[in-house]
Backbone as CSV, one residue per row, in Angstrom:
resi,resn,N_x,N_y,N_z,CA_x,CA_y,CA_z,C_x,C_y,C_z
1,MET,12.709,53.643,-19.941,12.873,52.334,-19.150,11.879,53.110,-17.458
2,LEU,11.558,51.963,-16.888,10.521,52.198,-16.148,11.194,52.659,-14.821
3,PRO,11.286,53.389,-13.999,12.243,53.827,-12.638,11.716,52.598,-12.089
4,ILE,13.155,52.394,-11.093,13.134,51.348,-10.395,12.008,51.459,-9.218
5,GLY,11.527,52.405,-8.625,10.737,52.608,-7.521,9.156,52.000,-8.222
6,GLU,8.772,52.877,-9.135,7.526,52.803,-9.888,7.606,50.631,-10.062
7,ILE,8.808,49.950,-10.719,8.533,48.703,-10.958,8.497,47.919,-8.820
8,ILE,9.404,48.459,-8.083,9.108,47.646,-6.829,7.808,47.843,-6.317
9,PHE,6.768,49.449,-7.175,5.826,49.775,-6.712,4.444,48.413,-7.319
10,ARG,5.132,48.415,-8.701,4.134,47.552,-9.000,4.050,46.102,-8.566
11,LEU,5.203,45.488,-8.458,5.535,44.756,-7.913,4.368,44.284,-6.779
12,VAL,4.975,45.036,-5.740,4.395,45.251,-4.220,2.739,44.994,-4.175
13,LEU,2.518,46.040,-4.640,1.131,46.381,-5.263,0.307,44.866,-5.447
14,ALA,0.786,44.487,-6.612,0.729,43.172,-7.315,0.444,41.978,-5.944
15,ALA,1.282,41.892,-5.326,1.476,40.791,-3.848,0.245,41.050,-3.071
16,VAL,0.309,42.504,-2.771,-0.893,42.796,-1.855,-2.514,42.453,-2.466
17,LEU,-2.668,42.317,-3.861,-3.964,42.369,-4.164,-4.319,40.926,-4.383
18,GLY,-3.094,39.985,-4.768,-3.159,38.934,-4.585,-3.385,38.191,-3.469
19,SER,-2.377,38.446,-2.255,-3.075,38.429,-0.732,-4.455,38.252,-0.135
20,ILE,-5.295,39.732,-0.897,-6.483,39.640,-0.435,-7.422,38.717,-0.518
21,VAL,-7.138,38.067,-1.881,-8.064,36.897,-2.673,-7.581,35.851,-1.812
22,GLY,-6.440,35.660,-1.547,-5.824,34.464,-1.058,-5.902,34.397,0.553
23,LEU,-6.599,35.164,0.920,-6.531,35.246,2.368,-8.049,34.702,2.063
24,GLU,-8.876,34.977,1.579,-10.806,34.496,1.608,-10.373,32.899,0.936
25,ARG,-9.757,32.658,0.283,-9.400,30.999,0.110,-8.705,30.369,1.093
26,GLU,-7.654,30.650,1.746,-7.207,30.389,2.937,-8.483,30.152,4.212
27,ARG,-9.032,30.958,4.158,-10.000,30.751,5.314,-10.953,29.441,4.685
28,LEU,-11.302,29.157,3.879,-12.088,27.584,3.934,-10.791,26.624,3.950
29,ASP,-9.349,26.894,3.787,-8.874,25.654,3.577,-9.130,25.192,2.186
30,TRP,-8.715,25.953,1.095,-8.839,25.092,0.234,-7.369,24.920,-0.169
31,ALA,-6.437,24.352,-1.204,-5.350,24.251,-1.351,-4.703,25.030,-1.892
32,ALA,-4.935,26.110,-2.853,-4.116,27.008,-3.341,-4.606,28.230,-2.234
33,GLY,-3.779,28.769,-1.503,-4.364,29.798,-0.571,-3.494,31.191,-0.381
34,LEU,-3.024,31.676,0.311,-2.509,33.060,0.481,-1.294,33.005,-0.368
35,ARG,-0.434,31.791,-0.052,1.102,32.281,-0.561,0.573,31.824,-1.996
36,THR,0.031,30.884,-2.508,-0.086,30.725,-4.220,-0.824,32.001,-4.611
37,HIS,-1.735,32.579,-3.930,-2.285,33.432,-4.936,-1.394,34.784,-4.936
38,MET,-0.810,34.807,-3.850,0.211,36.048,-4.088,1.432,35.901,-4.701
39,LEU,1.964,34.706,-5.386,3.240,34.472,-6.011,2.260,34.202,-7.502
40,VAL,1.226,34.168,-7.759,0.499,34.052,-9.118,0.807,35.727,-9.761
41,SER,-0.096,36.240,-8.706,0.047,37.776,-8.798,0.993,38.426,-8.963
42,LEU,2.021,38.554,-7.947,3.440,38.823,-8.523,4.244,38.108,-9.705
43,GLY,4.225,36.925,-10.093,4.633,36.543,-11.259,3.890,37.364,-12.179
44,ALA,2.811,37.229,-12.845,2.154,37.588,-13.409,2.470,39.131,-13.859
45,SER,2.756,40.424,-12.699,2.951,41.349,-13.079,4.261,41.845,-13.396
46,LEU,5.301,40.471,-12.935,6.906,40.718,-13.117,6.853,40.538,-14.939
47,PHE,6.091,39.540,-15.421,5.638,38.799,-16.792,5.693,40.256,-17.611
48,MET,4.230,41.187,-17.425,3.830,42.318,-17.916,5.011,43.174,-18.039
49,ILE,6.022,43.712,-16.669,6.662,44.649,-16.789,8.009,43.970,-17.349
50,VAL,8.223,43.140,-17.929,9.526,42.546,-18.492,8.941,42.383,-20.019
51,SER,8.197,42.534,-20.271,7.532,42.254,-21.825,7.058,43.774,-22.048
52,SER,7.012,44.499,-21.252,6.662,46.024,-21.813,7.708,46.525,-21.703
53,TYR,8.666,46.607,-20.997,9.603,47.438,-20.648,11.224,46.738,-20.676
54,GLY,11.275,45.084,-20.782,12.599,44.764,-20.140,13.623,44.325,-21.526
55,PHE,12.872,44.913,-22.652,13.375,44.602,-24.492,13.538,46.222,-25.100
56,MET,13.198,47.476,-24.504,13.587,48.885,-24.725,14.919,49.069,-25.468
57,ASP,16.156,48.374,-25.172,17.271,48.451,-26.014,17.372,48.265,-27.020
58,ILE,16.548,47.379,-27.204,16.925,46.840,-28.814,15.752,47.321,-29.728
59,LEU,15.117,48.095,-29.011,13.706,48.190,-30.426,14.349,48.903,-31.306
60,GLY,15.219,49.662,-31.096,16.042,50.718,-32.436,16.432,49.867,-33.551
61,TYR,16.911,48.505,-33.299,17.113,47.574,-34.121,16.265,47.666,-35.749
62,PRO,16.856,47.169,-36.137,15.825,47.030,-37.641,14.943,45.495,-37.590
63,ASP,13.625,45.488,-37.872,12.779,44.436,-37.956,12.858,43.956,-36.418
64,VAL,12.769,44.843,-35.659,12.802,44.305,-34.543,11.363,44.943,-33.577
65,ASP,9.899,43.808,-33.239,9.332,44.451,-33.020,8.958,44.298,-31.144
66,LEU,7.904,44.999,-30.941,7.586,44.351,-29.516,6.302,44.217,-29.113
67,ASP,5.821,43.488,-28.438,4.224,43.080,-28.866,4.214,42.664,-27.495
68,PRO,3.979,43.330,-26.328,3.679,43.035,-25.065,2.665,41.862,-24.889
69,SER,1.406,42.047,-25.473,0.205,41.354,-25.673,0.731,39.835,-25.406
70,ARG,1.624,39.493,-26.424,2.170,38.031,-26.272,2.395,37.086,-25.224
71,VAL,2.657,38.156,-23.886,3.512,37.487,-22.777,1.999,37.272,-22.018
72,ALA,1.237,38.481,-22.625,-0.290,38.693,-21.233,-0.797,37.286,-21.707
73,ALA,-0.794,37.180,-23.288,-1.662,35.642,-23.503,-0.652,34.611,-22.988
74,GLY,-0.001,34.130,-22.825,1.120,33.195,-22.660,0.705,32.904,-20.832
75,VAL,0.351,34.252,-20.414,-0.017,34.055,-18.752,-1.351,33.305,-18.601
76,VAL,-2.073,33.862,-19.496,-3.283,33.485,-19.484,-3.414,31.678,-19.991
77,SER,-2.608,31.238,-20.761,-3.293,29.928,-20.868,-2.369,29.124,-20.408
78,GLY,-0.864,29.897,-19.391,-0.265,28.896,-18.404,-0.804,28.707,-16.963
79,ILE,-1.266,30.020,-16.996,-2.373,29.245,-15.276,-3.575,28.806,-15.244
80,GLY,-3.567,28.016,-16.613,-4.554,27.121,-16.921,-4.045,25.820,-16.061
81,PHE,-2.873,25.679,-15.858,-2.178,24.475,-15.758,-2.270,24.590,-13.992
82,LEU,-1.984,25.656,-14.102,-1.584,25.452,-12.124,-3.174,25.583,-11.761
83,GLY,-3.983,26.025,-12.444,-5.369,25.766,-11.697,-5.966,24.391,-11.748
84,ALA,-5.623,23.799,-12.797,-6.174,22.261,-12.960,-5.693,21.783,-11.607
85,GLY,-4.769,21.701,-11.349,-3.880,21.234,-9.948,-4.779,21.376,-8.316
86,THR,-5.844,22.255,-8.997,-6.893,22.676,-7.192,-8.019,22.182,-7.843
87,ILE,-8.285,21.442,-8.938,-9.280,20.542,-8.787,-9.843,19.487,-8.660
88,MET,-10.629,19.121,-7.565,-10.552,17.698,-7.237,-11.854,17.095,-7.668
89,PHE,-11.783,15.584,-8.322,-12.756,15.202,-8.809,-12.838,13.993,-7.733
90,ARG,-14.711,13.737,-7.240,-15.156,12.900,-6.593,-16.203,12.313,-7.141
91,ARG,-16.823,11.193,-6.795,-17.491,10.335,-7.380,-19.025,11.029,-8.364
92,ASP,-19.575,12.269,-7.206,-20.537,12.459,-7.533,-20.258,14.541,-7.767
93,ALA,-18.966,14.807,-7.830,-18.860,16.179,-7.381,-17.310,16.430,-7.985
94,ILE,-17.565,18.006,-8.484,-16.139,18.149,-8.842,-15.512,19.439,-8.017
95,LEU,-14.627,19.637,-7.409,-14.605,20.774,-5.954,-13.512,21.335,-6.641
96,GLY,-12.992,22.568,-6.159,-11.841,23.382,-6.597,-12.419,24.481,-7.996
97,LEU,-13.111,24.033,-8.610,-13.004,25.089,-9.852,-13.104,26.492,-9.346
98,THR,-13.802,26.909,-8.459,-14.177,28.231,-7.860,-12.445,28.853,-7.487
99,THR,-11.691,27.825,-7.207,-10.075,28.663,-6.659,-9.691,28.325,-7.820
100,ALA,-9.713,27.499,-8.928,-9.244,27.725,-10.178,-9.027,28.865,-10.694
101,ALA,-10.819,29.080,-10.826,-10.835,30.526,-11.293,-10.567,31.717,-10.698
102,SER,-10.438,31.720,-9.171,-9.824,32.891,-8.775,-8.039,33.244,-9.226
103,LEU,-7.655,31.824,-9.073,-6.081,31.892,-9.870,-6.143,32.665,-10.980
104,TRP,-7.331,32.598,-11.984,-7.202,33.001,-13.223,-7.291,34.280,-12.945
105,VAL,-7.978,34.932,-12.101,-8.207,36.228,-12.572,-7.226,37.047,-11.418
106,VAL,-6.514,36.304,-10.743,-5.415,36.775,-10.054,-4.467,37.101,-10.862
107,ALA,-4.422,36.231,-11.726,-3.041,36.384,-12.794,-3.782,37.429,-13.446
108,ALA,-4.803,37.812,-13.898,-5.161,38.624,-14.461,-5.255,40.373,-13.727
109,VAL,-5.526,40.051,-12.484,-4.568,41.729,-11.568,-3.533,41.920,-11.988
110,GLY,-2.962,40.925,-11.687,-1.139,40.781,-12.069,-1.042,41.532,-13.333
111,LEU,-1.382,41.528,-14.084,-1.074,41.607,-15.437,-1.443,43.376,-15.381
112,ALA,-2.505,43.450,-14.839,-3.035,45.004,-15.013,-2.313,45.997,-14.351
113,VAL,-1.781,45.264,-13.058,-0.536,46.061,-12.218,0.633,46.364,-12.953
114,GLY,0.832,45.212,-13.151,2.349,45.585,-14.499,2.088,46.559,-15.022
115,GLY,0.883,46.286,-16.105,0.649,47.320,-16.929,0.235,48.674,-16.668
116,GLY,0.255,49.056,-15.169,-0.237,50.549,-14.774,-1.434,50.630,-14.852
117,LEU,-2.484,49.737,-14.765,-4.117,50.044,-14.620,-4.278,49.580,-13.301
118,TYR,-4.091,50.713,-12.248,-4.103,49.790,-10.748,-5.734,50.280,-10.517
119,ILE,-6.255,51.343,-11.100,-7.546,50.899,-10.698,-8.468,49.992,-10.808
120,GLY,-8.125,49.412,-12.614,-8.777,48.232,-12.818,-8.207,47.137,-11.697
121,ALA,-7.356,46.862,-11.458,-6.778,45.603,-10.554,-7.339,45.551,-9.502
122,ALA,-7.852,47.783,-8.504,-7.950,47.088,-7.465,-9.623,46.624,-7.224
123,ALA,-10.256,47.663,-8.780,-11.898,47.219,-8.644,-11.917,46.064,-8.758
124,THR,-11.282,44.930,-9.701,-11.143,43.611,-9.647,-11.383,42.848,-8.483
125,THR,-9.878,42.958,-8.202,-10.125,42.686,-6.472,-11.117,42.863,-6.007
126,LEU,-11.665,43.744,-5.702,-12.730,44.091,-4.773,-14.032,43.338,-5.099
127,LEU,-14.298,42.980,-6.711,-15.032,42.225,-7.246,-15.328,40.831,-7.003
128,VAL,-14.036,40.776,-6.940,-13.684,39.145,-6.740,-14.148,38.380,-4.950
129,ILE,-13.504,39.528,-4.273,-13.983,39.310,-2.714,-15.560,39.301,-2.734
130,VAL,-16.111,40.314,-3.408,-17.738,40.137,-3.130,-18.093,38.703,-3.738
131,ILE,-17.800,38.408,-4.692,-18.251,37.524,-5.312,-17.911,36.115,-4.602
132,LEU,-16.542,35.851,-3.657,-16.413,34.485,-3.160,-17.134,34.761,-2.100
133,ALA,-16.954,35.904,-0.869,-17.488,35.707,0.003,-18.820,35.954,0.284
134,TRP,-19.338,36.660,-0.204,-20.836,36.984,-0.295,-22.247,36.626,-1.146
135,MET,-21.532,35.769,-2.453,-22.668,34.987,-3.138,-22.523,33.873,-3.023
136,LYS,-21.469,33.418,-1.792,-22.107,31.675,-1.609,-23.114,31.849,-1.058
137,PRO,-23.571,32.089,0.483,-25.121,32.257,0.987,-26.109,32.318,-0.070
138,ILE,-25.955,33.116,-0.621,-27.158,33.749,-1.572,-27.484,32.681,-2.770
139,GLU,-26.294,31.981,-2.922,-25.774,30.702,-4.010,-26.571,29.178,-3.554
140,LYS,-26.456,29.128,-2.508,-26.717,28.142,-1.330,-28.312,28.400,-0.803
141,ARG,-29.180,29.464,-1.196,-29.903,29.722,-0.627,-31.231,29.802,-1.793
142,LEU,-30.522,29.987,-2.996,-31.447,30.186,-4.338,-31.591,28.534,-4.435
143,PHE,-30.705,27.958,-4.939,-30.322,26.837,-5.500,-30.197,25.457,-4.419
144,GLN,-30.677,25.435,-2.978,-30.353,24.530,-2.323,-31.334,23.541,-2.546
145,LYS,-32.376,23.527,-3.227,-32.801,21.826,-3.766,-31.902,21.424,-5.085
146,ARG,-31.395,22.262,-5.491,-30.072,21.406,-6.899,-29.163,20.735,-6.276
147,ARG,-28.745,20.927,-4.670,-27.226,20.795,-4.363,-27.718,19.175,-3.942
148,SER,-26.632,18.346,-4.073,-26.826,16.852,-4.230,-26.707,16.839,-2.186
149,ARG,-27.253,15.811,-2.099,-26.593,15.509,-0.379,-26.176,14.179,0.023
150,SER,-24.953,13.505,0.860,-24.769,12.493,0.220,-24.882,11.705,1.832
151,LEU,-25.365,11.084,2.110,-25.093,10.176,3.378,-24.542,9.131,3.689
152,LYS,-24.445,8.621,4.449,-23.524,7.473,5.017,-24.058,6.781,6.290
153,LEU,-24.151,5.218,5.657,-24.648,4.784,7.098,-24.104,3.545,7.454
154,ILE,-23.338,3.264,8.635,-22.883,1.894,8.669,-24.097,1.091,9.246
155,ILE,-23.854,-0.288,8.610,-25.475,-0.790,9.339,-24.933,-2.338,9.452
156,ASP,-25.684,-3.281,10.119,-25.177,-4.386,10.544,-26.362,-5.668,9.395
157,GLN,-26.449,-6.821,9.837,-27.261,-7.601,9.458,-28.665,-7.483,9.421
158,ASN,-29.118,-7.047,10.406,-30.473,-6.643,10.827,-31.464,-5.073,10.021
159,ALA,-30.401,-4.465,9.320,-30.638,-3.424,8.376,-31.498,-4.093,7.262
160,SER,-32.377,-3.143,6.725,-33.339,-3.628,5.710,-32.814,-2.737,4.674
161,LEU,-32.452,-3.255,3.330,-32.463,-1.988,2.116,-33.659,-1.430,2.166
162,THR,-34.545,-2.323,2.212,-36.532,-1.626,1.682,-36.483,-0.582,2.355
163,ASP,-36.372,-0.539,3.874,-36.633,0.332,4.813,-36.154,1.533,4.765
164,VAL,-34.595,1.414,4.526,-33.588,2.871,4.129,-34.426,3.453,2.878
165,GLU,-34.766,2.475,1.866,-35.276,3.075,0.631,-36.845,3.854,0.851
166,GLY,-37.486,3.452,1.894,-38.865,3.862,2.170,-38.769,4.874,3.246
167,ALA,-37.924,5.088,4.117,-37.953,6.143,4.488,-36.806,7.388,3.797
168,ILE,-36.260,7.279,2.884,-36.066,8.308,1.779,-37.407,8.810,1.067
169,GLU,-38.300,7.303,0.763,-39.010,8.448,-0.062,-39.967,9.414,0.916
170,SER,-40.065,8.354,2.026,-41.319,9.253,3.005,-40.810,11.128,3.256
171,ALA,-39.555,11.115,3.339,-39.116,12.134,3.387,-39.050,13.402,2.525
172,HIS,-39.721,13.009,0.985,-39.650,13.766,0.314,-38.440,14.313,-0.371
173,VAL,-37.436,13.024,-0.883,-36.284,13.864,-1.253,-36.167,12.602,-2.325
174,LEU,-35.394,12.973,-3.439,-34.788,12.112,-4.488,-34.073,11.353,-4.275
175,LEU,-33.882,9.904,-4.619,-32.620,9.257,-4.493,-31.920,8.951,-5.695
176,LYS,-30.904,9.020,-5.417,-29.438,9.563,-6.818,-29.224,8.104,-7.287
177,HIS,-28.620,7.775,-5.860,-27.919,6.463,-6.067,-27.655,5.881,-4.489
178,ILE,-27.471,4.638,-4.373,-26.970,3.779,-3.261,-25.687,3.024,-3.587
179,VAL,-24.748,3.168,-2.932,-23.699,2.449,-2.871,-23.364,1.770,-1.655
180,VAL,-23.443,0.078,-1.738,-22.914,-0.435,-0.619,-21.561,-0.921,-0.739
181,LYS,-20.713,-1.041,0.574,-19.292,-1.718,0.721,-18.953,-2.198,1.937
182,ASN,-18.328,-2.860,2.115,-17.869,-3.657,3.059,-17.162,-2.997,4.310
183,SER,-17.614,-2.738,5.127,-16.952,-2.153,6.230,-16.079,-2.507,7.108
184,ASP,-14.545,-2.066,7.561,-13.886,-2.769,8.108,-14.541,-3.611,9.609
185,THR,-15.664,-3.389,9.919,-15.545,-4.071,11.048,-16.259,-5.189,10.637
186,PRO,-16.407,-6.559,11.399,-17.116,-8.011,10.319,-18.631,-7.583,10.723
187,GLY,-19.339,-8.008,10.009,-20.809,-8.130,9.992,-21.331,-6.522,9.696
188,GLN,-20.727,-5.712,9.383,-21.445,-4.540,8.900,-21.044,-4.085,7.546
189,HIS,-22.079,-3.101,7.390,-21.302,-2.538,6.023,-21.624,-1.414,6.278
190,LEU,-20.805,-0.377,4.862,-21.615,0.909,4.351,-22.011,1.551,3.408
191,LEU,-23.058,2.142,3.864,-24.131,3.083,2.886,-24.061,4.030,2.228
192,GLU,-23.413,4.365,1.012,-23.029,5.476,0.874,-24.501,6.215,0.081
193,ILE,-25.217,7.219,0.479,-26.225,7.362,-0.192,-26.485,8.747,-1.206
194,VAL,-26.559,8.962,-2.156,-27.027,10.574,-2.668,-28.049,10.612,-2.727
195,LEU,-28.355,11.822,-2.342,-29.782,12.439,-2.798,-29.986,13.628,-3.367
196,THR,-30.921,14.130,-3.876,-30.870,15.484,-4.757,-32.293,15.995,-4.465
197,GLN,-32.237,17.503,-4.378,-33.595,18.106,-4.178,-34.069,17.936,-2.698
198,ALA,-32.869,18.011,-1.986,-33.117,17.856,-0.519,-32.700,18.990,0.779
199,ARG,-33.599,19.336,1.048,-33.422,20.852,2.060,-32.971,20.317,3.472
200,ASN,-32.558,21.001,3.972,-31.871,20.897,5.378,-33.298,20.329,6.500
201,LYS,-34.404,21.210,5.678,-35.363,20.582,6.989,-36.109,18.966,6.923
202,HIS,-35.521,18.967,5.255,-36.366,17.408,5.252,-35.225,16.345,5.662
203,LEU,-33.828,16.879,5.640,-32.492,15.797,6.272,-32.572,15.117,7.508
204,ILE,-32.917,16.631,8.268,-33.086,16.633,9.957,-34.027,15.036,10.110
205,PRO,-35.444,15.247,10.238,-35.715,14.584,10.346,-35.616,13.015,9.230
206,LEU,-34.944,12.917,8.695,-34.548,11.883,7.632,-33.370,11.155,8.485
207,VAL,-32.801,12.193,8.613,-31.282,11.107,9.723,-31.779,10.787,10.780
208,GLU,-32.972,11.437,11.679,-33.662,10.981,12.869,-34.303,9.923,12.638
209,SER,-35.061,9.525,11.706,-35.793,8.436,10.942,-34.860,7.422,10.684
210,LEU,-33.640,7.181,10.636,-32.567,6.270,9.839,-31.994,5.759,11.031
211,ARG,-31.657,6.790,12.053,-30.880,6.119,13.261,-31.861,5.623,13.890
212,ALA,-33.023,5.679,13.980,-34.449,4.982,14.887,-34.239,3.381,14.356
213,MET,-33.950,2.986,12.953,-33.955,1.888,12.203,-32.973,0.707,12.798
214,PRO,-34.024,-0.539,13.448,-33.056,-1.827,14.012,-31.992,-2.018,12.712
215,GLY,-30.570,-2.186,13.346,-29.411,-2.293,12.194,-28.750,-1.239,11.753
216,VAL,-29.113,-0.217,11.992,-28.503,1.123,11.646,-27.695,1.884,12.720
217,CYS,-26.251,1.340,12.566,-25.036,1.880,14.082,-24.961,3.497,13.641
218,GLU,-24.699,4.086,12.427,-24.109,5.438,12.740,-24.532,5.962,11.046
219,VAL,-24.847,7.381,11.671,-25.294,7.694,10.025,-24.915,9.296,10.247
220,THR,-24.282,9.462,9.028,-23.496,11.109,9.165,-24.021,11.482,7.627
221,TYR,-24.371,12.844,6.994,-24.405,13.532,5.960,-23.534,14.358,5.618
222,THR,-23.230,14.884,4.785,-22.605,16.074,3.671,-22.948,16.765,3.127
223,SER,-22.997,17.885,2.605,-23.582,18.792,1.308,-22.274,18.884,0.286
224,SER,-22.548,19.113,-0.866,-21.932,18.902,-1.827,-22.348,20.294,-2.773
């Protein structure tokens, strides 16, 4: 049987390693943050401890076999349901996949701690932080042209969709689609425009050009 001190140490270490990843997600204000990652890592660690040492008193009985890998496999499958709850679908993007993946990895960290693989758990936590915090700026820089941009325009009756489309073409970006919606203000409409291959250096002049058009009341843009 595992000593009580060792059990407590493994549980605390699992929660601490999970909190390190959770802090990075909490910093970006994602749905699964500090407490969620701590609980996932802690629970996975306890599952592993129970699976490895919780049934030692019945191993001497005939036809009784202990297979700790079954619980580990169950945790890997079960964490998928929790991760799915962090994924959000929008019209042109899927958000939360990275957070779902971080929960999955944190569960693996908890299993490693519960199994006594401290170095592997600590190294994985360090690599997760490097991937989440340091790789995102590199990814944005390398694949900036592939990222879609969303423009939202509030226009009135004097605005021309042809002029809007011409301004987009002049800005050397690709128009993916335009959605026209009724605005809450009478006589105004909301345009939702999705662009591809649009760098920031192209977007700022485009926004200025659209804002100067007759009939354009407001222009905002976001990147996904």
